[in-house]
C-alpha positions as CSV (number, residue, x, y, z in Angstrom):
1,M,-14.3,21.5,45.6
2,T,-16.0,18.1,45.6
3,S,-13.9,15.3,46.9
4,I,-14.1,11.6,46.5
5,Y,-15.4,11.4,50.1
6,D,-18.3,13.8,49.1
7,I,-19.1,11.5,46.2
8,A,-19.1,8.5,48.5
9,K,-21.4,10.2,51.1
10,Q,-23.9,11.2,48.4
11,A,-23.9,7.7,46.8
12,G,-24.1,5.9,50.2
13,V,-20.9,3.9,49.6
14,S,-17.3,3.9,50.8
15,A,-14.6,6.1,49.3
16,A,-12.8,2.9,48.2
17,T,-15.8,1.8,46.2
18,V,-15.9,5.2,44.4
19,S,-12.2,4.8,43.6
20,R,-12.9,1.3,42.1
21,V,-15.6,2.7,39.9
22,I,-13.5,5.6,38.7
23,N,-10.6,3.3,37.9
24,N,-12.8,0.7,36.2
25,E,-11.8,-2.0,38.7
26,R,-13.7,-5.2,39.3
27,Y,-15.7,-6.3,42.4
28,V,-18.3,-3.6,42.1
29,S,-21.9,-4.6,41.3
30,L,-23.6,-3.0,38.3
31,K,-26.2,-1.4,40.5
32,T,-23.6,0.3,42.6
33,Q,-21.6,1.4,39.6
34,E,-24.6,3.0,38.1
35,K,-25.4,4.8,41.4
36,V,-21.8,6.2,41.7
37,Q,-21.7,7.2,38.0
38,R,-24.9,9.2,38.4
39,V,-23.4,11.1,41.4
40,L,-20.2,11.7,39.5
41,Q,-22.1,13.0,36.5
42,D,-24.4,15.2,38.6
43,T,-21.5,16.8,40.5
44,G,-19.2,17.1,37.4
45,F,-16.5,15.4,39.5
46,I,-13.1,15.2,37.7
47,P,-10.7,12.6,39.2
48,N,-7.2,13.7,40.1
49,A,-5.0,11.6,37.9
50,N,-1.9,12.4,39.9
51,A,-3.4,11.4,43.1
52,S,-4.8,8.2,41.6
53,S,-1.4,7.2,40.2
54,L,0.3,7.8,43.6
55,T,-2.3,5.7,45.4
56,K,-1.8,2.8,43.0
57,K,1.9,3.6,42.5
58,R,1.2,3.9,38.8
59,T,1.5,6.8,36.3
60,N,-0.8,5.2,33.7
61,T,1.9,5.6,31.0
62,F,3.7,3.2,28.8
63,A,7.0,3.9,27.1
64,V,7.6,2.7,23.6
65,V,11.2,2.8,22.3
66,V,11.7,2.1,18.6
67,P,14.9,2.4,16.4
68,D,13.4,4.2,13.4
69,L,10.2,6.2,13.3
70,T,10.7,6.8,9.6
71,N,10.1,3.1,9.1
72,P,6.3,2.5,8.7
73,F,6.8,-1.0,10.2
74,F,7.3,0.7,13.6
75,T,4.6,3.3,13.2
76,E,2.1,0.5,12.5
77,I,3.3,-1.3,15.6
78,I,2.7,1.9,17.7
79,H,-0.8,2.1,16.4
80,G,-1.4,-1.4,17.7
81,I,0.0,-0.5,21.1
82,E,-2.0,2.7,21.4
83,G,-5.2,1.0,20.7
84,Q,-4.8,-1.4,23.6
85,A,-3.4,1.2,25.9
86,A,-6.3,3.7,25.2
87,A,-8.8,1.1,26.2
88,R,-7.2,1.1,29.7
89,K,-6.8,4.9,29.7
90,I,-3.0,4.6,29.5
91,A,-1.0,7.2,27.7
92,V,1.9,6.2,25.4
93,I,5.2,8.0,25.3
94,V,7.2,7.2,22.1
95,S,11.0,7.6,21.8
96,N,13.0,7.2,18.6
97,T,16.6,6.1,18.8
98,D,17.7,6.2,15.1
99,E,19.4,2.8,15.7
100,N,21.8,4.6,18.1
101,I,22.6,2.9,21.4
102,D,23.6,6.2,23.1
103,K,20.3,7.7,22.2
104,E,18.6,4.6,23.5
105,R,20.3,4.9,26.9
106,K,19.4,8.6,27.2
107,A,15.8,7.7,26.3
108,L,15.6,5.0,28.9
109,R,17.0,7.4,31.6
110,F,14.4,10.0,30.7
111,L,11.6,7.5,30.9
112,T,12.8,6.2,34.2
113,E,12.5,9.7,35.6
114,R,8.9,9.8,34.3
115,R,8.2,6.6,36.3
116,V,6.5,4.8,33.4
117,D,4.5,1.7,34.2
118,A,6.0,-0.5,31.5
119,L,8.5,-0.4,28.6
120,I,7.9,-1.9,25.2
121,I,11.1,-1.7,23.2
122,A,12.7,-2.7,19.9
123,S,16.3,-2.3,20.9
124,A,19.1,-1.1,18.8
125,A,21.6,-2.9,21.0
126,R,23.1,-6.3,20.8
127,S,23.0,-6.8,24.6
128,G,20.2,-5.9,26.9
129,D,22.2,-5.1,30.0
130,H,21.7,-1.3,29.8
131,I,17.9,-1.7,29.7
132,I,17.9,-3.4,33.1
133,S,20.4,-1.0,34.6
134,C,18.3,2.0,33.5
135,L,14.9,0.8,34.5
136,G,15.6,-1.7,37.3
137,E,14.0,-5.2,37.6
138,D,10.6,-4.1,38.7
139,T,9.4,-2.3,35.6
140,P,7.6,-4.7,33.2
141,I,9.5,-5.0,29.9
142,V,8.2,-6.3,26.6
143,L,10.7,-6.9,23.8
144,L,9.4,-6.2,20.3
145,D,10.7,-7.7,17.1
146,R,14.3,-8.0,18.5
147,Q,15.7,-9.9,21.4
148,P,18.9,-8.4,22.9
149,Q,21.3,-10.9,24.4
150,G,21.1,-11.6,28.1
151,L,17.7,-10.0,28.7
152,K,14.9,-12.3,29.9
153,A,11.6,-10.6,29.2
154,D,8.4,-11.0,27.4
155,L,8.9,-11.1,23.6
156,V,6.7,-10.5,20.6
157,R,8.2,-11.3,17.2
158,S,7.5,-12.8,13.8
159,D,8.8,-16.2,12.7
160,D,11.7,-14.6,10.8
161,H,13.4,-18.0,10.2
162,R,10.3,-19.4,8.5
163,G,9.8,-16.1,6.6
164,A,13.1,-16.5,4.9
165,E,12.4,-20.1,4.1
166,I,9.1,-19.1,2.5
167,L,10.8,-16.6,0.2
168,V,13.5,-19.0,-0.9
169,D,10.8,-21.7,-1.5
170,Y,9.0,-19.2,-3.7
171,L,12.1,-18.2,-5.7
172,V,13.3,-21.8,-6.2
173,G,9.7,-22.6,-7.4
174,L,10.2,-19.9,-10.1
175,G,13.5,-21.7,-11.2
176,H,16.0,-19.4,-9.4
177,R,19.2,-21.1,-8.2
178,K,21.4,-18.1,-7.6
179,I,19.6,-16.2,-4.9
180,G,21.2,-13.1,-3.3
181,F,20.4,-11.7,0.2
182,I,20.6,-8.2,1.6
183,A,21.0,-8.6,5.3
184,G,19.7,-6.2,8.0
185,K,21.7,-4.4,10.7
186,R,24.6,-6.3,12.2
187,G,24.2,-7.7,15.7
188,I,20.3,-7.7,15.7
189,S,18.5,-11.0,16.4
190,T,16.1,-10.4,13.5
191,T,19.0,-10.2,11.1
192,K,20.5,-13.4,12.3
193,L,17.2,-15.4,12.2
194,R,16.5,-14.2,8.6
195,L,20.0,-15.1,7.5
196,D,19.9,-18.5,9.2
197,G,16.5,-19.2,7.5
198,Y,17.9,-18.2,4.1
199,R,21.0,-20.5,4.5
200,L,19.1,-23.5,5.7
201,A,16.5,-23.1,3.0
202,L,19.3,-23.1,0.3
203,E,20.7,-26.3,1.9
204,K,17.3,-27.9,1.7
205,Y,17.5,-27.6,-2.1
206,G,21.1,-28.6,-2.3
207,L,22.2,-25.0,-3.2
208,E,25.5,-23.6,-2.0
209,C,25.3,-20.6,0.3
210,Q,27.9,-18.3,-1.3
211,A,29.3,-15.6,1.0
212,E,29.5,-13.1,-1.9
213,L,25.8,-13.4,-2.5
214,I,25.1,-12.0,1.0
215,A,25.4,-8.2,1.1
216,Q,25.3,-6.2,4.3
217,G,22.4,-3.8,4.7
218,D,20.9,-1.8,7.6
219,F,17.1,-2.0,7.3
220,K,17.2,1.4,5.5
221,K,16.8,2.5,1.8
222,E,20.5,3.5,1.4
223,G,21.7,0.2,2.8
224,G,19.4,-1.7,0.4
225,R,20.7,0.4,-2.5
226,E,24.4,-0.2,-1.6
227,G,23.8,-3.9,-1.0
228,M,22.2,-4.3,-4.4
229,L,24.9,-2.4,-6.1
230,A,27.5,-4.7,-4.5
231,L,25.5,-7.8,-5.7
232,L,25.2,-6.4,-9.2
233,A,28.9,-5.8,-9.4
234,L,29.7,-9.5,-9.0
235,P,31.2,-11.2,-12.1
236,N,28.2,-13.6,-11.9
237,P,25.4,-11.7,-10.1
238,P,22.3,-13.4,-8.7
239,T,19.1,-13.8,-10.7
240,S,17.0,-13.0,-7.7
241,V,17.5,-11.1,-4.4
242,I,15.8,-11.1,-1.0
243,A,15.8,-7.8,0.9
244,S,15.4,-7.8,4.7
245,N,12.6,-5.3,4.7
246,N,10.6,-3.0,2.5
247,L,12.9,0.0,2.9
248,E,15.9,-2.1,1.7
249,A,13.8,-3.4,-1.2
250,I,13.0,0.2,-2.3
251,G,16.6,1.1,-2.1
252,A,17.5,-2.0,-4.0
253,L,15.0,-1.2,-6.7
254,S,16.6,2.2,-7.2
255,A,20.0,0.6,-7.6
256,I,18.6,-1.9,-10.2
257,R,17.2,1.0,-12.2
258,E,20.5,2.9,-11.9
259,M,22.2,0.0,-13.6
260,G,19.6,0.1,-16.5
261,L,18.0,-3.2,-15.4
262,R,14.3,-4.1,-15.0
263,V,12.4,-6.0,-12.3
264,P,11.3,-8.7,-12.8
265,E,12.5,-9.1,-16.4
266,D,16.3,-8.9,-15.6
267,L,16.2,-9.6,-11.8
268,S,13.6,-10.8,-9.3
269,L,13.2,-8.9,-6.0
270,V,11.3,-10.0,-2.9
271,C,11.4,-8.9,0.7
272,F,10.1,-9.0,4.2
273,D,7.2,-6.8,5.5
274,D,4.2,-5.4,3.8
275,I,4.0,-1.7,4.6
276,E,1.9,0.4,2.3
277,L,4.9,1.3,0.1
278,A,5.2,-2.3,-1.0
279,S,2.0,-2.1,-2.9
280,L,2.6,1.4,-4.2
281,V,6.1,1.2,-5.8
282,Y,6.3,-0.4,-9.3
283,P,6.5,-3.2,-9.8
284,F,4.5,-4.1,-6.7
285,L,6.7,-6.0,-4.3
286,T,6.2,-9.7,-3.5
287,V,6.6,-10.0,0.3
288,V,6.3,-12.1,3.3
289,A,3.9,-10.0,5.5
290,Q,3.9,-9.7,9.2
291,P,0.7,-8.9,11.2
292,V,2.4,-5.7,12.3
293,R,-0.5,-3.9,14.1
294,T,-1.4,-7.1,15.9
295,M,2.2,-7.4,17.1
296,G,1.8,-4.0,18.8
297,A,-1.5,-4.9,20.3
298,V,-0.1,-8.2,21.7
299,A,2.9,-6.4,23.2
300,A,0.6,-3.9,25.0
301,Q,-1.5,-6.8,26.3
302,L,1.5,-8.6,27.7
303,A,2.6,-5.4,29.5
304,L,-0.9,-5.0,30.9
305,E,-1.0,-8.6,32.1
306,R,2.4,-8.0,33.8
307,L,1.0,-4.9,35.6
308,D,-2.1,-6.9,36.7
309,G,0.1,-9.7,38.1
310,K,-1.2,-12.3,35.6
311,A,2.2,-13.5,34.5
312,E,5.4,-14.9,36.1
313,Q,7.8,-16.5,33.6
314,P,8.9,-14.6,30.4
315,R,6.6,-15.4,27.5
316,E,7.4,-15.5,23.8
317,V,4.7,-14.9,21.2
318,V,5.8,-15.8,17.6
319,M,3.6,-14.5,14.7
320,Q,3.4,-16.3,11.4
321,M,4.3,-14.7,8.1
322,T,2.2,-14.9,4.9
323,L,3.4,-14.8,1.3
324,L,1.8,-12.0,-0.7
325,E,2.6,-12.6,-4.4
326,R,2.7,-9.5,-6.6
327,R,4.8,-8.5,-9.6
328,S,8.4,-8.2,-8.6
329,A,9.5,-11.8,-9.2
330,G,9.4,-13.9,-12.4
331,R,10.6,-17.2,-13.8
332,V,14.1,-17.6,-14.9
């Protein structure tokens, strides 16, 4: 069997140089790279991935933990991560937690046993203590979309506060003064930021933030449906509603139809996110869109920079949201 030392001898270079060429590392001249690549091709040499990972103390794997794989928002993010990882020949292991903290802990323990090089996580938990206790302090961690309390790590998220303000601005511009809100899952930073943005935007226009106009949701269709039914049951229901994501909006839309009402003729409905469903359901949903796939790509890049020793302090990348006006909101 041909070894790396045989390749080095035939190419007239050191074994370390052959290793650098195989692993696409820097500090090897183009001429030397071409010479080594020719010998590798001629001999049909296949690198031993396990041996390489042991030498570099890496497994060339990233772990991605998300709370809901049925939500296209997270599948799009995974696409972005995989694109960046593939360019560096890094495999991606995906774990789904179903918004369950116990499942998240089990997933983290499993991934620790697999010695993943980095973790990219949208946590279901309010606190991040369990993440550090499972992985230790040496594994690079990138937080995605959500920021658990007490965990200092790189973070990629959208400007949720501003996104809520954009939606309120839009509805007020259409003449709405009674604007309802279906919140996301309790205890999640994204939920808090969107609610805070909603409240402050109402204050900007001198509108009272009424507690009964805020319904509890869970980022899922059923939560959106139940939240909308609660708002429609009010003695004086809102003329417009903001849902915390597309899935909630689709659930809200079904509740509106159950009550024999129409969008936007009887009630305007807008939401966060722009997954494909937003432009497929009728009426097409007006949204504030996040650059979802880019978020995944940036998260992977931050993890790679951590592994390459190019970062020290935790970094936060905040993506801007964009209003996409469709047909689900109308003038009062």
